[in-house]
Residue frames as qw, qx, qy, qz and C-alpha x, y, z in Angstrom:
[[0.264, -0.938, -0.168, -0.148, 10.47, 15.42, 51.55],
 [0.687, -0.564, 0.128, 0.440, 13.97, 15.02, 52.97],
 [0.576, 0.260, 0.320, 0.706, 15.48, 16.06, 49.62],
 [0.008, -0.835, -0.254, -0.487, 13.50, 19.30, 49.83],
 [0.600, -0.789, -0.068, 0.114, 14.76, 19.66, 53.38],
 [0.708, -0.249, 0.212, 0.626, 18.39, 19.48, 52.33],
 [0.335, 0.539, 0.329, 0.699, 17.76, 21.98, 49.54],
 [0.281, -0.888, -0.228, -0.285, 16.10, 24.27, 52.07],
 [0.727, -0.522, -0.054, 0.443, 19.19, 23.94, 54.30],
 [0.517, 0.248, 0.188, 0.797, 21.04, 26.04, 51.74],
 [0.083, -0.740, -0.262, -0.614, 18.60, 28.87, 52.37],
 [0.645, -0.717, -0.207, 0.166, 19.26, 28.71, 56.12],
 [0.644, -0.244, 0.106, 0.717, 22.87, 29.62, 55.44],
 [0.242, 0.489, 0.350, 0.762, 21.90, 32.21, 52.85],
 [0.335, -0.837, -0.327, -0.284, 19.59, 33.87, 55.36],
 [0.666, -0.646, -0.058, 0.368, 22.25, 33.98, 58.07],
 [0.592, -0.020, 0.239, 0.769, 24.89, 35.23, 55.65],
 [0.131, 0.569, 0.384, 0.715, 22.69, 37.93, 54.13],
 [0.323, -0.706, -0.128, -0.618, 20.80, 39.25, 57.13],
 [0.089, 0.357, -0.719, 0.590, 22.41, 37.65, 60.21],
 [0.497, 0.017, 0.595, -0.631, 19.13, 35.99, 61.14],
 [0.752, 0.260, -0.199, -0.572, 16.43, 33.68, 59.90],
 [0.250, 0.333, -0.909, -0.004, 18.42, 30.50, 60.54],
 [0.151, 0.124, 0.896, -0.400, 16.10, 29.09, 63.15],
 [0.523, 0.389, 0.155, -0.743, 13.09, 30.68, 61.50],
 [0.659, 0.396, -0.497, -0.403, 13.84, 28.34, 58.60],
 [0.228, 0.299, -0.917, 0.134, 15.55, 25.44, 60.39],
 [0.342, 0.027, 0.749, -0.566, 12.80, 24.71, 62.90],
 [0.725, 0.359, 0.144, -0.569, 9.93, 24.46, 60.36],
 [0.555, 0.481, -0.637, -0.234, 12.15, 22.44, 57.98],
 [0.072, 0.232, -0.932, 0.270, 13.00, 19.91, 60.69],
 [0.444, 0.164, 0.645, -0.600, 9.39, 19.70, 61.88],
 [0.677, 0.483, 0.163, -0.530, 7.55, 19.70, 58.53],
 [0.626, 0.582, -0.466, -0.230, 10.05, 18.20, 56.03],
 [0.306, 0.352, -0.863, 0.196, 12.07, 15.81, 58.22],
 [0.717, -0.395, -0.444, -0.364, 9.00, 14.91, 60.32],
 [0.379, 0.033, -0.677, 0.630, 10.73, 15.48, 63.65],
 [0.377, -0.656, -0.467, -0.458, 7.52, 15.90, 65.63],
 [0.625, -0.590, -0.349, 0.374, 9.10, 16.16, 69.07],
 [0.122, 0.961, -0.003, 0.247, 9.80, 19.88, 69.60],
 [0.562, -0.747, 0.325, 0.144, 12.56, 19.24, 72.12],
 [0.758, -0.022, 0.483, 0.437, 14.47, 17.17, 69.56],
 [0.464, 0.735, 0.314, 0.382, 13.75, 19.64, 66.74],
 [0.121, -0.981, 0.098, -0.115, 14.97, 22.62, 68.79],
 [0.702, -0.526, 0.394, 0.274, 18.04, 20.64, 69.88],
 [0.704, 0.255, 0.450, 0.487, 19.01, 19.91, 66.27],
 [0.241, 0.901, 0.218, 0.288, 18.20, 23.48, 65.27],
 [0.402, -0.886, 0.186, 0.140, 20.61, 24.84, 67.89],
 [0.696, -0.277, 0.482, 0.455, 23.49, 22.84, 66.43],
 [0.550, 0.527, 0.465, 0.452, 22.76, 23.66, 62.79],
 [0.059, 0.961, 0.142, 0.232, 22.31, 27.38, 63.45],
 [0.534, -0.792, 0.215, 0.205, 25.21, 27.56, 65.90],
 [0.703, -0.129, 0.469, 0.518, 27.76, 25.95, 63.57],
 [0.437, 0.649, 0.412, 0.468, 26.59, 27.95, 60.56],
 [0.126, -0.982, -0.075, -0.120, 26.63, 31.24, 62.49],
 [0.673, -0.582, 0.249, 0.383, 30.13, 30.44, 63.82],
 [0.634, 0.206, 0.416, 0.619, 31.56, 30.43, 60.28],
 [0.163, 0.815, 0.311, 0.460, 29.87, 33.72, 59.49],
 [0.435, -0.897, -0.032, 0.069, 30.90, 35.32, 62.78],
 [0.714, -0.331, 0.282, 0.549, 34.56, 34.48, 62.14],
 [0.466, 0.423, 0.402, 0.665, 34.47, 36.08, 58.69],
 [0.086, -0.902, -0.262, -0.332, 32.67, 39.20, 59.96],
 [0.602, -0.742, 0.042, 0.292, 35.15, 39.55, 62.83],
 [0.649, -0.072, 0.339, 0.677, 38.03, 39.56, 60.35],
 [0.231, 0.603, 0.396, 0.653, 36.22, 42.33, 58.46],
 [0.143, -0.051, -0.396, 0.906, 35.96, 44.37, 61.71],
 [0.437, -0.296, -0.337, -0.780, 32.18, 44.17, 61.60],
 [0.650, -0.423, -0.629, 0.055, 31.67, 42.70, 65.09],
 [0.195, -0.683, 0.276, -0.648, 31.13, 44.74, 68.27],
 [0.547, -0.011, -0.795, 0.264, 32.49, 42.38, 70.94],
 [0.031, -0.040, 0.542, -0.839, 31.50, 44.63, 73.86],
 [0.609, -0.002, -0.042, -0.792, 27.88, 44.72, 72.77],
 [0.719, 0.048, -0.663, -0.204, 27.95, 40.94, 72.20],
 [0.340, 0.019, -0.783, 0.521, 29.15, 40.36, 75.78],
 [0.282, -0.002, 0.344, -0.896, 26.45, 42.67, 77.18],
 [0.727, 0.032, -0.306, -0.614, 23.87, 40.58, 75.31],
 [0.654, 0.116, -0.747, -0.014, 25.28, 37.19, 76.19],
 [0.068, 0.144, -0.754, 0.637, 25.45, 37.51, 79.98],
 [0.513, 0.074, 0.416, -0.747, 21.70, 38.03, 80.60],
 [0.749, 0.238, -0.345, -0.512, 20.65, 35.84, 77.66],
 [0.507, 0.212, -0.829, 0.106, 22.68, 32.84, 78.86],
 [0.139, -0.039, 0.725, -0.673, 21.33, 33.20, 82.41],
 [0.641, 0.192, 0.130, -0.732, 17.78, 33.31, 81.00],
 [0.666, 0.285, -0.619, -0.302, 18.50, 30.34, 78.70],
 [0.270, 0.156, -0.894, 0.321, 19.72, 28.19, 81.60],
 [0.293, 0.073, 0.610, -0.733, 16.84, 29.08, 83.94],
 [0.679, 0.249, -0.091, -0.684, 14.20, 28.54, 81.25],
 [0.635, 0.278, -0.693, -0.199, 15.60, 25.22, 79.99],
 [0.354, 0.099, -0.861, 0.351, 16.26, 23.69, 83.39],
 [0.086, 0.176, 0.659, -0.726, 13.52, 25.20, 85.58],
 [0.472, 0.310, 0.110, -0.818, 10.61, 26.54, 83.50],
 [0.509, 0.262, -0.625, -0.530, 10.34, 24.14, 80.53],
 [0.207, -0.006, -0.973, 0.100, 9.97, 20.90, 82.57],
 [0.178, 0.328, 0.678, -0.634, 6.81, 22.34, 84.18],
 [0.402, 0.207, -0.323, -0.832, 5.05, 23.05, 80.88],
 [0.702, 0.138, 0.600, -0.359, 1.89, 20.86, 80.59],
 [0.358, 0.032, 0.810, 0.463, 1.59, 18.52, 77.63],
 [0.071, 0.636, 0.639, 0.427, -1.79, 20.07, 76.75],
 [0.115, 0.000, -0.209, 0.971, -2.21, 23.82, 77.24],
 [0.414, 0.381, 0.406, -0.720, -5.83, 24.40, 76.15],
 [0.400, 0.373, 0.782, 0.298, -8.38, 23.80, 73.37],
 [0.211, 0.361, -0.110, -0.902, -9.58, 26.23, 70.68],
 [0.762, 0.226, -0.172, -0.582, -12.82, 24.69, 69.43],
 [0.997, 0.035, 0.026, -0.057, -11.84, 21.27, 68.11],
 [0.590, 0.598, -0.402, 0.365, -8.15, 22.17, 67.97],
 [0.792, -0.575, -0.098, 0.180, -6.07, 20.87, 70.85],
 [0.230, 0.871, -0.341, 0.269, -3.12, 23.11, 71.66],
 [0.916, -0.222, -0.178, 0.282, -0.30, 20.86, 72.84],
 [0.488, -0.721, 0.156, 0.467, 3.01, 22.03, 74.28],
 [0.532, -0.016, 0.517, 0.671, 4.69, 21.66, 70.89],
 [0.198, 0.692, 0.517, 0.463, 2.00, 23.62, 69.04],
 [0.290, -0.925, -0.198, 0.146, 1.99, 26.29, 71.76],
 [0.524, -0.532, 0.280, 0.604, 5.74, 26.80, 71.38],
 [0.412, 0.258, 0.568, 0.664, 5.45, 27.03, 67.57],
 [0.008, 0.846, 0.455, 0.276, 2.66, 29.61, 67.88],
 [0.426, -0.828, -0.019, 0.364, 4.69, 31.58, 70.42],
 [0.539, -0.182, 0.438, 0.696, 7.58, 31.52, 67.96],
 [0.276, 0.540, 0.577, 0.548, 5.31, 32.79, 65.18],
 [0.163, -0.930, -0.330, 0.000, 3.91, 35.67, 67.24],
 [0.469, -0.679, 0.180, 0.536, 7.39, 36.92, 68.15],
 [0.483, 0.091, 0.556, 0.670, 8.36, 36.67, 64.49],
 [0.145, 0.760, 0.525, 0.354, 5.40, 38.83, 63.42],
 [0.295, -0.922, -0.126, 0.215, 6.18, 41.54, 65.98],
 [0.525, -0.468, 0.364, 0.610, 9.83, 41.63, 64.97],
 [0.447, 0.313, 0.597, 0.589, 9.06, 41.70, 61.25],
 [0.046, 0.903, 0.398, 0.157, 6.72, 44.70, 61.55],
 [0.397, -0.831, 0.079, 0.382, 9.42, 46.62, 63.44],
 [0.509, -0.267, 0.508, 0.642, 12.07, 45.99, 60.78],
 [0.332, 0.542, 0.607, 0.477, 9.81, 46.68, 57.79],
 [0.105, -0.945, -0.306, 0.052, 8.65, 49.92, 59.43],
 [0.327, -0.844, 0.238, 0.354, 12.23, 51.09, 59.90],
 [0.804, 0.147, 0.409, 0.407, 13.68, 49.66, 56.68],
 [0.439, 0.766, 0.207, 0.422, 13.77, 52.99, 54.86],
 [0.368, -0.910, 0.118, 0.154, 15.72, 54.79, 57.58],
 [0.491, 0.756, -0.417, 0.117, 19.15, 55.71, 56.28],
 [0.930, -0.212, -0.167, 0.251, 21.76, 53.17, 57.35],
 [0.277, -0.912, 0.263, 0.148, 24.69, 54.62, 59.27],
 [0.548, 0.650, -0.518, 0.092, 28.25, 54.38, 57.95],
 [0.926, -0.267, -0.250, 0.094, 29.80, 51.31, 59.60],
 [0.733, -0.026, -0.186, 0.654, 33.22, 52.92, 60.02],
 [0.093, 0.546, -0.010, 0.833, 32.33, 56.60, 60.40],
 [0.532, -0.543, 0.135, -0.635, 30.19, 56.07, 63.52],
 [0.268, 0.156, -0.901, 0.302, 31.25, 53.86, 66.44],
 [0.580, -0.509, -0.504, -0.389, 28.20, 52.28, 68.15],
 [0.234, -0.512, 0.503, -0.656, 27.59, 52.93, 71.85],
 [0.479, -0.073, -0.875, 0.022, 27.47, 49.56, 73.62],
 [0.104, -0.212, -0.692, 0.682, 26.09, 51.24, 76.76],
 [0.329, -0.046, -0.166, -0.929, 23.12, 52.92, 75.02],
 [0.751, -0.153, -0.159, -0.623, 19.64, 51.87, 76.22],
 [0.143, 0.332, -0.910, 0.202, 21.20, 49.29, 78.51],
 [0.464, 0.045, 0.683, -0.563, 18.02, 48.36, 80.41],
 [0.760, 0.412, 0.019, -0.502, 15.97, 47.77, 77.25],
 [0.507, 0.513, -0.682, -0.124, 18.83, 45.80, 75.72],
 [0.108, -0.246, 0.897, -0.351, 19.09, 43.58, 78.82],
 [0.643, 0.200, 0.481, -0.562, 15.35, 42.82, 78.69],
 [0.735, 0.506, -0.277, -0.357, 15.62, 41.86, 75.01],
 [0.273, 0.479, -0.830, 0.084, 18.65, 39.69, 75.79],
 [0.371, -0.082, 0.806, -0.453, 16.69, 37.84, 78.49],
 [0.755, 0.374, 0.197, -0.501, 13.84, 37.27, 76.04],
 [0.569, 0.567, -0.563, -0.196, 16.35, 35.92, 73.50],
 [0.021, -0.338, 0.906, -0.255, 17.71, 33.48, 76.08],
 [0.582, 0.137, 0.613, -0.516, 14.18, 32.30, 76.83],
 [0.746, 0.511, -0.078, -0.420, 13.38, 31.85, 73.14],
 [0.350, 0.532, -0.770, -0.045, 16.62, 29.94, 72.59],
 [0.236, -0.164, 0.886, -0.364, 15.70, 27.60, 75.42],
 [0.619, 0.302, 0.514, -0.511, 12.10, 27.09, 74.33],
 [0.726, 0.625, 0.139, -0.250, 12.46, 27.11, 70.54],
 [0.781, -0.030, 0.336, 0.525, 16.13, 26.68, 69.70],
 [0.339, 0.899, 0.184, 0.206, 15.98, 30.22, 68.30],
 [0.628, 0.085, -0.118, 0.765, 19.29, 32.00, 67.91],
 [0.166, -0.772, -0.393, 0.471, 17.41, 35.25, 68.33],
 [0.356, -0.017, 0.324, 0.876, 18.75, 37.18, 65.35],
 [0.038, -0.612, -0.574, -0.543, 15.25, 38.37, 64.47],
 [0.392, -0.879, -0.270, 0.037, 15.28, 40.26, 67.81],
 [0.633, -0.422, 0.086, 0.643, 18.99, 40.99, 68.13],
 [0.403, 0.253, 0.375, 0.795, 19.30, 42.86, 64.82],
 [0.105, -0.806, -0.366, -0.452, 16.38, 45.27, 65.40],
 [0.577, -0.771, -0.149, 0.225, 17.75, 45.95, 68.89],
 [0.616, -0.244, 0.197, 0.722, 21.27, 46.71, 67.62],
 [0.263, 0.429, 0.421, 0.755, 19.96, 48.90, 64.78],
 [0.232, -0.772, -0.374, -0.458, 17.27, 50.77, 66.72],
 [0.607, -0.786, -0.110, 0.047, 18.72, 50.96, 70.25],
 [0.700, -0.443, 0.220, 0.515, 22.48, 50.81, 69.67],
 [0.331, 0.873, -0.120, -0.338, 22.60, 52.69, 66.33],
 [0.550, -0.254, 0.689, 0.397, 24.64, 49.97, 64.64],
 [0.416, 0.414, -0.487, -0.647, 24.91, 49.91, 60.88],
 [0.919, 0.076, -0.004, -0.387, 23.13, 46.90, 59.38],
 [0.756, 0.391, -0.511, 0.116, 26.33, 45.06, 58.43],
 [0.105, 0.396, -0.720, 0.561, 27.86, 45.41, 61.91],
 [0.677, -0.164, 0.334, -0.635, 24.53, 44.42, 63.47],
 [0.921, 0.202, -0.261, -0.209, 24.66, 41.25, 61.36],
 [0.539, 0.419, -0.646, 0.341, 28.23, 40.44, 62.42],
 [0.184, -0.332, 0.629, -0.678, 27.53, 41.03, 66.11],
 [0.814, -0.045, 0.101, -0.570, 24.29, 39.07, 65.88],
 [0.837, 0.264, -0.476, -0.053, 26.15, 36.06, 64.46],
 [0.244, 0.362, -0.734, 0.521, 28.50, 36.02, 67.47],
 [0.473, -0.176, 0.475, -0.721, 25.58, 36.10, 69.91],
 [0.878, 0.130, -0.134, -0.441, 23.68, 33.44, 67.95],
 [0.633, 0.363, -0.670, 0.133, 26.76, 31.18, 67.87],
 [0.049, 0.271, -0.753, 0.598, 27.34, 31.25, 71.63],
 [0.613, -0.051, 0.326, -0.718, 23.65, 30.99, 72.59],
 [0.861, 0.207, -0.253, -0.389, 22.92, 28.13, 70.19],
 [0.628, 0.319, -0.689, 0.170, 25.99, 25.99, 70.86],
 [0.092, -0.239, 0.720, -0.645, 25.79, 26.35, 74.65],
 [0.719, 0.017, 0.200, -0.666, 22.10, 25.44, 74.41],
 [0.836, 0.265, -0.430, -0.217, 22.93, 22.40, 72.28],
 [0.501, 0.295, -0.738, 0.342, 25.82, 21.08, 74.36],
 [0.306, -0.259, 0.554, -0.730, 23.82, 21.67, 77.53],
 [0.816, 0.065, 0.259, -0.513, 21.38, 18.97, 76.37],
 [0.347, 0.468, -0.781, -0.226, 23.76, 16.31, 75.07],
 [0.381, -0.048, 0.869, -0.314, 21.93, 13.70, 77.13],
 [0.716, 0.465, 0.214, -0.474, 19.36, 13.71, 74.30],
 [0.711, 0.074, 0.602, 0.355, 19.97, 11.28, 71.44],
 [0.198, 0.734, -0.219, -0.611, 21.24, 12.90, 68.23],
 [0.830, 0.417, 0.340, 0.144, 20.99, 11.70, 64.63],
 [0.343, -0.650, 0.303, 0.607, 24.50, 12.90, 63.78],
 [0.427, 0.177, 0.673, 0.578, 24.26, 11.88, 60.12],
 [0.112, 0.814, 0.524, 0.224, 21.27, 14.16, 59.63],
 [0.277, -0.911, -0.094, 0.291, 22.62, 17.00, 61.76],
 [0.458, -0.479, 0.408, 0.628, 26.11, 17.08, 60.19],
 [0.369, 0.303, 0.655, 0.586, 24.93, 16.77, 56.58],
 [0.003, 0.880, 0.466, 0.094, 22.27, 19.41, 57.16],
 [0.348, -0.839, 0.044, 0.416, 24.82, 21.74, 58.78],
 [0.519, -0.175, 0.499, 0.671, 27.36, 21.26, 55.97],
 [0.257, 0.576, 0.587, 0.508, 24.86, 22.43, 53.35],
 [0.180, -0.935, -0.299, 0.053, 23.82, 25.36, 55.54],
 [0.488, -0.609, 0.209, 0.589, 27.47, 26.43, 55.87],
 [0.421, 0.181, 0.561, 0.689, 27.80, 26.50, 52.07],
 [0.024, 0.808, 0.505, 0.302, 24.76, 28.75, 51.97],
 [0.403, -0.839, -0.107, 0.350, 26.30, 30.98, 54.64],
 [0.495, -0.308, 0.366, 0.726, 29.48, 31.52, 52.62],
 [0.236, 0.448, 0.596, 0.624, 27.42, 32.37, 49.54],
 [0.177, -0.873, -0.452, -0.051, 25.20, 34.70, 51.57],
 [0.447, -0.688, 0.029, 0.571, 28.16, 36.64, 52.94],
 [0.387, -0.009, 0.487, 0.783, 29.49, 37.22, 49.40],
 [0.048, 0.633, 0.607, 0.478, 26.09, 38.47, 48.25],
 [0.319, -0.827, -0.389, 0.249, 25.61, 40.72, 51.30],
 [0.428, -0.392, 0.144, 0.802, 28.61, 42.85, 50.31],
 [0.122, 0.150, 0.538, 0.820, 26.71, 43.92, 47.19],
 [0.238, -0.655, -0.646, -0.311, 23.34, 44.72, 48.81],
 [0.058, -0.524, 0.187, -0.829, 22.42, 47.95, 50.65],
 [0.041, -0.024, -0.802, 0.595, 21.56, 47.83, 54.37],
 [0.491, 0.157, 0.200, -0.833, 18.04, 49.21, 53.80],
 [0.689, 0.189, -0.527, -0.459, 17.32, 46.46, 51.29],
 [0.386, 0.090, -0.885, 0.243, 18.58, 43.81, 53.72],
 [0.188, 0.061, 0.615, -0.764, 16.34, 45.15, 56.50],
 [0.639, 0.187, -0.046, -0.745, 13.26, 45.08, 54.29],
 [0.649, 0.192, -0.702, -0.222, 14.03, 41.58, 52.99],
 [0.170, 0.081, -0.854, 0.486, 14.59, 40.40, 56.56],
 [0.381, 0.107, 0.438, -0.807, 11.24, 41.79, 57.71],
 [0.703, 0.218, -0.285, -0.614, 9.29, 40.29, 54.79],
 [0.514, 0.186, -0.837, 0.008, 10.89, 36.85, 55.27],
 [0.020, -0.014, -0.803, 0.595, 10.04, 36.75, 58.97],
 [0.508, 0.158, 0.186, -0.826, 6.49, 38.00, 58.32],
 [0.691, 0.201, -0.520, -0.459, 5.81, 35.26, 55.75],
 [0.445, 0.100, -0.869, 0.190, 7.19, 32.48, 57.94],
 [0.167, 0.013, 0.627, -0.761, 5.23, 33.72, 60.97],
 [0.654, 0.175, 0.007, -0.736, 1.92, 33.61, 59.09],
 [0.626, 0.222, -0.709, -0.237, 2.81, 30.21, 57.62],
 [0.207, 0.069, -0.886, 0.408, 3.34, 28.64, 61.05],
 [0.370, 0.121, 0.465, -0.795, 0.09, 30.09, 62.44],
 [0.700, 0.247, -0.236, -0.627, -1.95, 28.91, 59.44],
 [0.529, 0.233, -0.814, -0.056, -0.27, 25.48, 59.40],
 [0.136, 0.018, -0.863, 0.487, -0.93, 24.79, 63.09],
 [0.298, 0.255, 0.524, -0.756, -4.41, 26.30, 63.48],
 [0.602, 0.431, -0.051, -0.671, -6.04, 25.92, 60.05],
 [0.557, 0.399, -0.658, -0.311, -4.45, 23.19, 57.90]]
């Protein structure tokens, strides 16, 4: 199973390179189901490092291509980091080990967090698929307005911080729809800006929990393969239209969301 996990790591990088998201959507299930890391706190901790390092490589390349909106990234990061800290240090320790029962199925804290993750994925995927056919704006003809829809953006950023704390999620599956729909970013700039936000959120989340033990051999080898996938994904993204990327993004998230729900409640 671990061999399949390392092969799947390549697709984490491909996903981040192509659509600026999907890293945690893939990393978390891979770590839980293929590497048998059953403790969600450990799985999310590892996921933060893998996604953060991989996104960092992509963010640097996108910045050099002038496809990163730093102002928007800062507006996202301030509320999301505050939310991440408060959730990780104050809210999460009070979560009960057993939330409730559905028939004969016992919903533990770990299963609850996975199901929460899946629900958010489904909502995000429907939004992106619905808007996939909208004409993508010219990345260099139109400058995005970082101040547009500021209140809604702040609320999304806080949700992203909470999800990063609870699930190790970089938040790209929420960041990209927000940048495209609320900030009128082109898809490629939304991807670049998303990678910056994901990098900072994930790595701060990871290094904030260094008191946890880390299997560095697994984490570093996993991350190295994901980085290779990222570099390949960035090359491929230059040849694919923004509308196609949005639709592919939405379908990927939709499939993974249903998979997690079925795996935890049915199988």
